[in-house]
C-alpha positions in Angstrom: 45.3 4.3 22.7 48.3 3.1 20.8 50.8 0.8 22.5 54.4 1.7 22.9 56.7 -0.4 20.8 59.3 -2.5 22.6 62.8 -1.2 23.3 65.9 -3.4 23.9 67.0 -3.2 27.6 70.7 -3.6 26.5 71.3 -1.3 23.5 68.0 0.7 23.8 67.0 0.2 20.1 63.3 0.8 19.6 61.9 -2.1 17.8 59.4 -2.1 14.9 55.7 -2.8 15.6 55.1 -6.5 16.2 58.8 -7.2 16.9 59.6 -8.5 20.3 63.3 -9.4 20.0 66.3 -7.2 19.3 68.4 -8.1 16.2 71.5 -6.6 17.8 71.1 -8.2 21.3 68.9 -11.2 20.8 69.3 -12.5 24.4 68.4 -9.2 26.0 65.0 -8.6 27.5 62.7 -6.0 25.8 60.3 -3.6 27.5 57.5 -1.3 26.4 58.3 0.9 29.5 60.8 3.4 28.1 61.3 7.2 27.9 63.1 9.6 25.7 63.6 9.2 21.9 66.8 9.7 19.9 67.2 9.2 16.1 70.7 8.4 15.1 71.4 8.6 11.3 75.3 8.5 11.3 76.7 7.1 14.5 80.3 7.8 13.5 79.6 11.6 13.4 77.2 11.8 16.3 78.3 12.9 19.8 75.1 11.5 21.3 75.7 8.1 19.6 79.3 8.2 21.0 78.0 8.9 24.5 75.4 6.2 24.3 77.7 3.7 22.7 75.4 3.4 19.6 77.1 1.9 16.5 74.1 1.2 14.3 71.7 3.8 12.9 68.2 3.7 14.2 65.7 5.0 16.8 66.7 4.6 20.4 65.2 5.1 23.8 67.1 7.1 26.4 65.9 5.0 29.3 64.5 1.5 29.3 62.8 0.1 32.5 62.8 -3.7 32.9 60.6 -5.3 35.5 
């Protein structure tokens, strides 16, 4: 069974396989317990990116649970 990649608990960026620290928020904890998936290509033209305060293109989790 494949393991979920980590997502940043602060900006919700889904990290690449093997990466366990967010480049955008390096001090934020990461978690593999997340749900929802949003791909943002052009944050300046995306209503979802605006609502989620996303400024960098990428793959994002909608909810990240940190324990």
